[in-house]
N, CA, C and O atoms as a CHARMM CRD file, in Angstrom:
* protein
*
  272
    1    1 MET  N     17.82200  -6.83300  23.34400 PROA 1      0.00000
    2    1 MET  CA    18.57800  -7.25500  21.69400 PROA 1      0.00000
    3    1 MET  C     19.41200  -7.66300  21.49900 PROA 1      0.00000
    4    1 MET  O     20.44100  -7.01100  21.67000 PROA 1      0.00000
    5    2 CYS  N     19.45700  -8.87800  21.06400 PROA 2      0.00000
    6    2 CYS  CA    20.96800  -9.76400  20.44100 PROA 2      0.00000
    7    2 CYS  C     21.99500  -8.53700  19.48500 PROA 2      0.00000
    8    2 CYS  O     21.81700  -7.53400  18.79400 PROA 2      0.00000
    9    3 ASN  N     23.43800  -9.63300  20.12500 PROA 3      0.00000
   10    3 ASN  CA    24.46500  -8.82600  19.62600 PROA 3      0.00000
   11    3 ASN  C     24.33700  -8.68200  17.91300 PROA 3      0.00000
   12    3 ASN  O     24.67200  -7.65200  17.32900 PROA 3      0.00000
   13    4 TRP  N     23.90800  -9.64200  17.36200 PROA 4      0.00000
   14    4 TRP  CA    23.81400  -9.29500  15.92500 PROA 4      0.00000
   15    4 TRP  C     23.80700  -8.53800  15.37000 PROA 4      0.00000
   16    4 TRP  O     24.71700  -7.97700  14.76100 PROA 4      0.00000
   17    5 LEU  N     22.00200  -8.19200  15.50600 PROA 5      0.00000
   18    5 LEU  CA    20.97300  -7.48100  15.27500 PROA 5      0.00000
   19    5 LEU  C     22.19200  -5.85900  15.40900 PROA 5      0.00000
   20    5 LEU  O     22.74700  -5.21600  14.51900 PROA 5      0.00000
   21    6 ILE  N     22.19700  -5.73700  16.56200 PROA 6      0.00000
   22    6 ILE  CA    22.72900  -4.52900  17.07600 PROA 6      0.00000
   23    6 ILE  C     23.35900  -4.10500  16.16200 PROA 6      0.00000
   24    6 ILE  O     23.03700  -3.05700  15.60200 PROA 6      0.00000
   25    7 ASP  N     24.84000  -5.12600  15.65200 PROA 7      0.00000
   26    7 ASP  CA    26.29500  -4.62000  15.01200 PROA 7      0.00000
   27    7 ASP  C     25.52900  -4.77100  13.66300 PROA 7      0.00000
   28    7 ASP  O     25.82800  -3.84900  12.90400 PROA 7      0.00000
   29    8 SER  N     24.54100  -5.73900  13.07200 PROA 8      0.00000
   30    8 SER  CA    24.27300  -4.99800  12.14800 PROA 8      0.00000
   31    8 SER  C     23.50700  -4.01900  11.38700 PROA 8      0.00000
   32    8 SER  O     23.61700  -3.60500  10.23300 PROA 8      0.00000
   33    9 ALA  N     22.33900  -3.64000  12.76800 PROA 9      0.00000
   34    9 ALA  CA    21.46500  -2.70500  12.49300 PROA 9      0.00000
   35    9 ALA  C     22.66300  -1.02400  13.07100 PROA 9      0.00000
   36    9 ALA  O     22.07100   0.05500  13.10400 PROA 9      0.00000
   37   10 SER  N     23.76600  -1.03900  13.34200 PROA 10     0.00000
   38   10 SER  CA    24.63400  -0.14500  13.23200 PROA 10     0.00000
   39   10 SER  C     25.13900   0.26800  11.82600 PROA 10     0.00000
   40   10 SER  O     24.96600   1.45400  11.54400 PROA 10     0.00000
   41   11 HSD  N     25.68600  -0.45400  10.97500 PROA 11     0.00000
   42   11 HSD  CA    26.53100  -0.64600  10.49700 PROA 11     0.00000
   43   11 HSD  C     25.84900   0.12500   9.28100 PROA 11     0.00000
   44   11 HSD  O     26.34100   0.87400   8.43700 PROA 11     0.00000
   45   12 MET  N     24.35900  -0.38100   9.51500 PROA 12     0.00000
   46   12 MET  CA    23.32500  -0.07300   8.32700 PROA 12     0.00000
   47   12 MET  C     22.19900   1.94400   8.75200 PROA 12     0.00000
   48   12 MET  O     21.57700   2.79200   8.11300 PROA 12     0.00000
   49   13 ILE  N     22.64600   1.65400  10.26200 PROA 13     0.00000
   50   13 ILE  CA    21.83700   2.87900  10.49700 PROA 13     0.00000
   51   13 ILE  C     23.51400   4.19000  10.05100 PROA 13     0.00000
   52   13 ILE  O     23.10700   5.32100   9.78400 PROA 13     0.00000
   53   14 ARG  N     24.38700   4.11100  10.01600 PROA 14     0.00000
   54   14 ARG  CA    25.90300   4.65300   9.48800 PROA 14     0.00000
   55   14 ARG  C     25.08900   5.20700   8.20400 PROA 14     0.00000
   56   14 ARG  O     24.52800   6.29300   8.05900 PROA 14     0.00000
   57   15 VAL  N     25.22100   3.97900   7.21200 PROA 15     0.00000
   58   15 VAL  CA    24.70300   4.25500   5.71500 PROA 15     0.00000
   59   15 VAL  C     23.69600   5.39000   5.56500 PROA 15     0.00000
   60   15 VAL  O     23.62000   6.39500   4.85800 PROA 15     0.00000
   61   16 LEU  N     23.05500   4.90100   6.38600 PROA 16     0.00000
   62   16 LEU  CA    21.71900   5.81500   6.07500 PROA 16     0.00000
   63   16 LEU  C     22.03700   7.31700   6.70500 PROA 16     0.00000
   64   16 LEU  O     21.87600   8.40500   6.15300 PROA 16     0.00000
   65   17 GLN  N     22.53900   7.03400   8.03500 PROA 17     0.00000
   66   17 GLN  CA    23.09100   8.84300   8.33400 PROA 17     0.00000
   67   17 GLN  C     23.68400   9.23700   7.10400 PROA 17     0.00000
   68   17 GLN  O     23.16600  10.35200   7.16600 PROA 17     0.00000
   69   18 HSD  N     24.16600   9.27400   6.30100 PROA 18     0.00000
   70   18 HSD  CA    25.14800   9.79300   5.30200 PROA 18     0.00000
   71   18 HSD  C     24.46800   9.34700   3.79100 PROA 18     0.00000
   72   18 HSD  O     24.95200   8.84500   2.77700 PROA 18     0.00000
   73   19 ASP  N     23.34500   9.71100   4.10300 PROA 19     0.00000
   74   19 ASP  CA    22.42200   9.95300   2.88200 PROA 19     0.00000
   75   19 ASP  C     22.53700   8.66700   1.69800 PROA 19     0.00000
   76   19 ASP  O     22.09000   8.81100   0.56000 PROA 19     0.00000
   77   20 GLY  N     23.20300   7.41400   2.16500 PROA 20     0.00000
   78   20 GLY  CA    23.26100   6.05700   1.76600 PROA 20     0.00000
   79   20 GLY  C     20.85600   5.37600   1.63100 PROA 20     0.00000
   80   20 GLY  O     19.76200   5.66700   2.11400 PROA 20     0.00000
   81   21 ARG  N     21.34700   4.64900   0.87500 PROA 21     0.00000
   82   21 ARG  CA    19.28200   3.56400   0.59300 PROA 21     0.00000
   83   21 ARG  C     20.39400   2.22900   1.13600 PROA 21     0.00000
   84   21 ARG  O     21.61400   2.07000   1.11100 PROA 21     0.00000
   85   22 LEU  N     19.48800   1.60700   1.50500 PROA 22     0.00000
   86   22 LEU  CA    19.66200  -0.04100   1.80800 PROA 22     0.00000
   87   22 LEU  C     18.90900  -0.46700   0.34100 PROA 22     0.00000
   88   22 LEU  O     17.75100  -0.17900   0.03800 PROA 22     0.00000
   89   23 GLY  N     20.13100  -1.42900  -0.69800 PROA 23     0.00000
   90   23 GLY  CA    19.74200  -2.24000  -1.69800 PROA 23     0.00000
   91   23 GLY  C     18.41000  -2.43100  -1.81600 PROA 23     0.00000
   92   23 GLY  O     17.68500  -1.92300  -2.67100 PROA 23     0.00000
   93   24 TRP  N     18.06100  -3.25000  -0.85600 PROA 24     0.00000
   94   24 TRP  CA    16.31800  -4.04900  -0.89500 PROA 24     0.00000
   95   24 TRP  C     15.40700  -3.09200  -0.64800 PROA 24     0.00000
   96   24 TRP  O     15.61300  -1.91200  -0.36200 PROA 24     0.00000
   97   25 SER  N     13.90500  -3.93900  -0.83500 PROA 25     0.00000
   98   25 SER  CA    12.47200  -3.37400  -0.70900 PROA 25     0.00000
   99   25 SER  C     12.09800  -4.18700  -0.02200 PROA 25     0.00000
  100   25 SER  O     11.50900  -3.64100   0.91200 PROA 25     0.00000
  101   26 TYR  N     12.08800  -5.59700   0.10800 PROA 26     0.00000
  102   26 TYR  CA    11.50800  -6.80900   0.89100 PROA 26     0.00000
  103   26 TYR  C     10.34800  -6.69600   0.34000 PROA 26     0.00000
  104   26 TYR  O      9.35900  -7.17500   0.89600 PROA 26     0.00000
  105   27 LYS  N     10.23800  -5.85800  -1.19000 PROA 27     0.00000
  106   27 LYS  CA     9.06100  -5.80500  -2.05600 PROA 27     0.00000
  107   27 LYS  C      7.24700  -7.06800  -1.75900 PROA 27     0.00000
  108   27 LYS  O      6.89800  -7.51400  -2.85200 PROA 27     0.00000
  109   28 GLY  N      6.64400  -7.37200  -1.00900 PROA 28     0.00000
  110   28 GLY  CA     5.31000  -7.51800  -1.36600 PROA 28     0.00000
  111   28 GLY  C      5.72700  -8.32500  -0.14200 PROA 28     0.00000
  112   28 GLY  O      6.14000  -9.40500  -0.56400 PROA 28     0.00000
  113   29 THR  N      5.80500  -8.27700   1.25400 PROA 29     0.00000
  114   29 THR  CA     6.43100  -8.47300   2.46300 PROA 29     0.00000
  115   29 THR  C      5.38300  -7.46400   3.95500 PROA 29     0.00000
  116   29 THR  O      4.67700  -6.48500   3.71000 PROA 29     0.00000
  117   30 PRO  N      5.52700  -7.89300   4.96400 PROA 30     0.00000
  118   30 PRO  CA     5.13400  -6.64600   5.84500 PROA 30     0.00000
  119   30 PRO  C      6.47400  -5.92600   5.67900 PROA 30     0.00000
  120   30 PRO  O      6.22300  -4.76200   5.99300 PROA 30     0.00000
  121   31 TYR  N      7.83000  -6.01700   5.33200 PROA 31     0.00000
  122   31 TYR  CA     7.84900  -5.35200   5.36700 PROA 31     0.00000
  123   31 TYR  C      9.02500  -4.62100   5.06100 PROA 31     0.00000
  124   31 TYR  O     10.10700  -4.33100   5.57100 PROA 31     0.00000
  125   32 GLU  N      8.10900  -4.36500   3.59700 PROA 32     0.00000
  126   32 GLU  CA     8.59900  -3.63400   2.65600 PROA 32     0.00000
  127   32 GLU  C      9.14800  -2.21600   2.53200 PROA 32     0.00000
  128   32 GLU  O      8.27200  -1.35200   2.58500 PROA 32     0.00000
  129   33 LYS  N     10.80100  -1.64000   2.32800 PROA 33     0.00000
  130   33 LYS  CA    11.45800  -0.55700   2.26200 PROA 33     0.00000
  131   33 LYS  C      9.30800   0.83200   1.69700 PROA 33     0.00000
  132   33 LYS  O      8.43400   0.47400   0.90700 PROA 33     0.00000
  133   34 ILE  N      9.33200   2.19300   2.54100 PROA 34     0.00000
  134   34 ILE  CA     8.57400   2.76900   1.96100 PROA 34     0.00000
  135   34 ILE  C      8.98800   4.02500   2.16700 PROA 34     0.00000
  136   34 ILE  O      9.02800   4.42800   3.32900 PROA 34     0.00000
  137   35 ILE  N      9.30600   4.73200   1.29000 PROA 35     0.00000
  138   35 ILE  CA     9.82600   6.31200   1.03200 PROA 35     0.00000
  139   35 ILE  C      8.36100   6.96500   0.67400 PROA 35     0.00000
  140   35 ILE  O      7.48800   6.73200  -0.16200 PROA 35     0.00000
  141   36 ASN  N      8.53500   7.84700   1.68200 PROA 36     0.00000
  142   36 ASN  CA     7.27700   9.47500   0.90400 PROA 36     0.00000
  143   36 ASN  C      7.76700  10.47200   0.56800 PROA 36     0.00000
  144   36 ASN  O      8.92200  10.87900   0.68900 PROA 36     0.00000
  145   37 LYS  N      7.01000  10.84600   0.18800 PROA 37     0.00000
  146   37 LYS  CA     7.10600  11.82000  -0.24300 PROA 37     0.00000
  147   37 LYS  C      7.95500  13.29400   0.65800 PROA 37     0.00000
  148   37 LYS  O      8.81400  14.07400   0.24800 PROA 37     0.00000
  149   38 ASP  N      7.26900  13.19600   1.96500 PROA 38     0.00000
  150   38 ASP  CA     8.76900  14.37700   2.07800 PROA 38     0.00000
  151   38 ASP  C      9.32600  13.86800   3.16300 PROA 38     0.00000
  152   38 ASP  O      9.40500  14.16500   4.35400 PROA 38     0.00000
  153   39 GLY  N      9.92600  12.48800   2.00800 PROA 39     0.00000
  154   39 GLY  CA    11.67700  12.60300   2.52300 PROA 39     0.00000
  155   39 GLY  C     12.40700  11.49800   3.34300 PROA 39     0.00000
  156   39 GLY  O     13.55400  11.05300   3.32800 PROA 39     0.00000
  157   40 VAL  N     10.72500  11.09900   4.42500 PROA 40     0.00000
  158   40 VAL  CA    10.90400  10.14000   5.11600 PROA 40     0.00000
  159   40 VAL  C     11.05800   8.71500   4.48300 PROA 40     0.00000
  160   40 VAL  O     10.41600   8.39600   3.48200 PROA 40     0.00000
  161   41 THR  N     12.04100   7.77400   5.18400 PROA 41     0.00000
  162   41 THR  CA    12.17100   6.69200   4.62700 PROA 41     0.00000
  163   41 THR  C     11.79000   6.01000   6.03800 PROA 41     0.00000
  164   41 THR  O     11.91000   6.65700   7.07900 PROA 41     0.00000
  165   42 THR  N     11.20300   4.32200   6.03500 PROA 42     0.00000
  166   42 THR  CA    11.61800   2.99100   6.96500 PROA 42     0.00000
  167   42 THR  C     11.47900   2.55900   5.88400 PROA 42     0.00000
  168   42 THR  O     10.73700   2.64500   4.90500 PROA 42     0.00000
  169   43 GLU  N     12.52200   1.96300   6.30700 PROA 43     0.00000
  170   43 GLU  CA    14.30700   0.42300   6.48200 PROA 43     0.00000
  171   43 GLU  C     13.38100  -0.62800   7.29900 PROA 43     0.00000
  172   43 GLU  O     12.38500  -0.32900   7.95800 PROA 43     0.00000
  173   44 PHE  N     13.72600  -1.45400   7.18100 PROA 44     0.00000
  174   44 PHE  CA    13.70300  -2.73500   8.40900 PROA 44     0.00000
  175   44 PHE  C     15.05800  -3.70200   8.40300 PROA 44     0.00000
  176   44 PHE  O     15.42000  -4.14300   7.31200 PROA 44     0.00000
  177   45 VAL  N     15.54000  -3.91700   9.16500 PROA 45     0.00000
  178   45 VAL  CA    16.82400  -5.08300   9.09500 PROA 45     0.00000
  179   45 VAL  C     15.46800  -6.21300   9.99800 PROA 45     0.00000
  180   45 VAL  O     14.39100  -6.05700  10.57300 PROA 45     0.00000
  181   46 ARG  N     16.37700  -7.29400   9.64000 PROA 46     0.00000
  182   46 ARG  CA    15.88000  -8.13200  10.52400 PROA 46     0.00000
  183   46 ARG  C     17.22700  -8.87200  11.40700 PROA 46     0.00000
  184   46 ARG  O     18.36500  -8.78800  10.94400 PROA 46     0.00000
  185   47 CYS  N     16.94800  -9.59700  12.72500 PROA 47     0.00000
  186   47 CYS  CA    17.73800 -10.11600  13.33400 PROA 47     0.00000
  187   47 CYS  C     18.28100 -11.60700  12.45500 PROA 47     0.00000
  188   47 CYS  O     17.44600 -12.42800  12.07500 PROA 47     0.00000
  189   48 PRO  N     19.54300 -11.77000  12.24700 PROA 48     0.00000
  190   48 PRO  CA    20.50400 -12.70900  11.12500 PROA 48     0.00000
  191   48 PRO  C     20.95800 -14.05600  12.30800 PROA 48     0.00000
  192   48 PRO  O     21.50500 -15.14300  12.12100 PROA 48     0.00000
  193   49 ASN  N     20.50400 -13.46300  13.38900 PROA 49     0.00000
  194   49 ASN  CA    20.31200 -15.02200  14.67100 PROA 49     0.00000
  195   49 ASN  C     19.80600 -16.01700  13.35800 PROA 49     0.00000
  196   49 ASN  O     18.82900 -15.93500  12.61400 PROA 49     0.00000
  197   50 PRO  N     20.84000 -16.90600  13.42900 PROA 50     0.00000
  198   50 PRO  CA    20.23000 -18.48000  12.26700 PROA 50     0.00000
  199   50 PRO  C     18.75200 -19.40100  13.22400 PROA 50     0.00000
  200   50 PRO  O     18.52400 -20.61100  13.20800 PROA 50     0.00000
  201   51 THR  N     18.02100 -18.36900  13.92400 PROA 51     0.00000
  202   51 THR  CA    17.44600 -19.11300  15.39100 PROA 51     0.00000
  203   51 THR  C     15.63700 -18.66600  14.38200 PROA 51     0.00000
  204   51 THR  O     15.40000 -18.02800  13.35700 PROA 51     0.00000
  205   52 SER  N     15.11700 -19.11100  14.97700 PROA 52     0.00000
  206   52 SER  CA    13.86600 -18.17700  15.10000 PROA 52     0.00000
  207   52 SER  C     12.98900 -17.13800  15.52500 PROA 52     0.00000
  208   52 SER  O     11.76800 -17.25700  15.62900 PROA 52     0.00000
  209   53 SER  N     13.43400 -16.45600  15.68500 PROA 53     0.00000
  210   53 SER  CA    13.50700 -15.38400  16.92800 PROA 53     0.00000
  211   53 SER  C     12.96900 -14.74700  15.89000 PROA 53     0.00000
  212   53 SER  O     11.91900 -15.06600  16.44800 PROA 53     0.00000
  213   54 GLY  N     12.65000 -14.18600  14.97300 PROA 54     0.00000
  214   54 GLY  CA    12.10200 -13.43100  14.22400 PROA 54     0.00000
  215   54 GLY  C     11.92500 -11.69500  14.65100 PROA 54     0.00000
  216   54 GLY  O     10.94600 -11.07400  14.23800 PROA 54     0.00000
  217   55 VAL  N     12.78700 -11.15400  15.35100 PROA 55     0.00000
  218   55 VAL  CA    12.79200 -10.00600  15.96300 PROA 55     0.00000
  219   55 VAL  C     13.14600  -9.12800  14.68700 PROA 55     0.00000
  220   55 VAL  O     14.11400  -9.43900  13.99300 PROA 55     0.00000
  221   56 VAL  N     12.25800  -7.89700  14.34900 PROA 56     0.00000
  222   56 VAL  CA    12.99900  -6.94600  13.26400 PROA 56     0.00000
  223   56 VAL  C     13.37000  -5.83700  13.41700 PROA 56     0.00000
  224   56 VAL  O     14.45500  -6.31300  13.75000 PROA 56     0.00000
  225   57 LEU  N     13.52200  -4.84200  13.49600 PROA 57     0.00000
  226   57 LEU  CA    13.68400  -3.75900  13.54300 PROA 57     0.00000
  227   57 LEU  C     13.62100  -2.40600  12.74500 PROA 57     0.00000
  228   57 LEU  O     14.20300  -2.25600  11.67100 PROA 57     0.00000
  229   58 LYS  N     13.15800  -1.81000  13.12000 PROA 58     0.00000
  230   58 LYS  CA    12.19700  -0.96900  12.13600 PROA 58     0.00000
  231   58 LYS  C     12.72400   0.59200  12.27500 PROA 58     0.00000
  232   58 LYS  O     12.54100   1.02800  13.41200 PROA 58     0.00000
  233   59 ILE  N     13.41700   1.64200  11.24800 PROA 59     0.00000
  234   59 ILE  CA    14.36800   2.26700  11.34300 PROA 59     0.00000
  235   59 ILE  C     13.87900   3.28200  10.27800 PROA 59     0.00000
  236   59 ILE  O     14.19200   3.10500   9.10100 PROA 59     0.00000
  237   60 THR  N     13.06900   4.41500  10.68000 PROA 60     0.00000
  238   60 THR  CA    12.80200   6.14400  10.73100 PROA 60     0.00000
  239   60 THR  C     14.15800   6.33700   9.28500 PROA 60     0.00000
  240   60 THR  O     15.01900   5.71900   8.65900 PROA 60     0.00000
  241   61 VAL  N     13.77700   7.09800   9.37000 PROA 61     0.00000
  242   61 VAL  CA    15.17800   8.45000   8.62200 PROA 61     0.00000
  243   61 VAL  C     14.16100   9.31400   7.93400 PROA 61     0.00000
  244   61 VAL  O     13.43500   9.04900   6.97600 PROA 61     0.00000
  245   62 THR  N     14.35500  11.12800   9.11100 PROA 62     0.00000
  246   62 THR  CA    13.88200  11.51200   8.16900 PROA 62     0.00000
  247   62 THR  C     15.01800  12.89300   8.29500 PROA 62     0.00000
  248   62 THR  O     15.85800  13.13300   9.16300 PROA 62     0.00000
  249   63 LYS  N     14.66800  13.60000   7.12800 PROA 63     0.00000
  250   63 LYS  CA    15.84000  15.00000   6.09600 PROA 63     0.00000
  251   63 LYS  C     15.22700  15.67300   7.39500 PROA 63     0.00000
  252   63 LYS  O     14.18400  15.65200   8.04800 PROA 63     0.00000
  253   64 ARG  N     16.24100  16.16800   7.39600 PROA 64     0.00000
  254   64 ARG  CA    16.50100  17.56000   8.25900 PROA 64     0.00000
  255   64 ARG  C     17.16900  18.85500   7.28900 PROA 64     0.00000
  256   64 ARG  O     18.09200  18.66400   6.49700 PROA 64     0.00000
  257   65 THR  N     16.62600  19.96300   7.47900 PROA 65     0.00000
  258   65 THR  CA    17.29900  20.94600   7.27200 PROA 65     0.00000
  259   65 THR  C     18.46400  21.20000   8.18400 PROA 65     0.00000
  260   65 THR  O     18.47800  20.68500   9.30200 PROA 65     0.00000
  261   66 ARG  N     19.78800  22.24100   7.61600 PROA 66     0.00000
  262   66 ARG  CA    20.26000  21.85100   8.47500 PROA 66     0.00000
  263   66 ARG  C     20.69000  24.28100   9.16300 PROA 66     0.00000
  264   66 ARG  O     20.37900  25.32600   8.59100 PROA 66     0.00000
  265   67 GLN  N     21.24100  24.09700  10.13000 PROA 67     0.00000
  266   67 GLN  CA    20.71000  25.39800  10.86300 PROA 67     0.00000
  267   67 GLN  C     22.38000  26.16300  10.28700 PROA 67     0.00000
  268   67 GLN  O     23.53700  25.74700  10.22900 PROA 67     0.00000
  269   68 LYS  N     21.92000  27.01600  10.06200 PROA 68     0.00000
  270   68 LYS  CA    23.35900  28.42300   9.70900 PROA 68     0.00000
  271   68 LYS  C     23.96400  29.03900  10.55200 PROA 68     0.00000
  272   68 LYS  O     24.81300  29.86700  10.22200 PROA 68     0.00000
């Protein structure tokens, strides 16, 4: 993976870890955000490298209940 993708993804993963949401949905594309009723969210992050590499990272967030 390119360093740019790793850097971009790490910040986005941190937001998602703390119940944040990414503000875009890529509506009408193969990378459209998916949110299902069970609390699973699928986000896509494209490599910001200005080449035509086309690398896309799929991040799936699943809500878990915390054990006491």
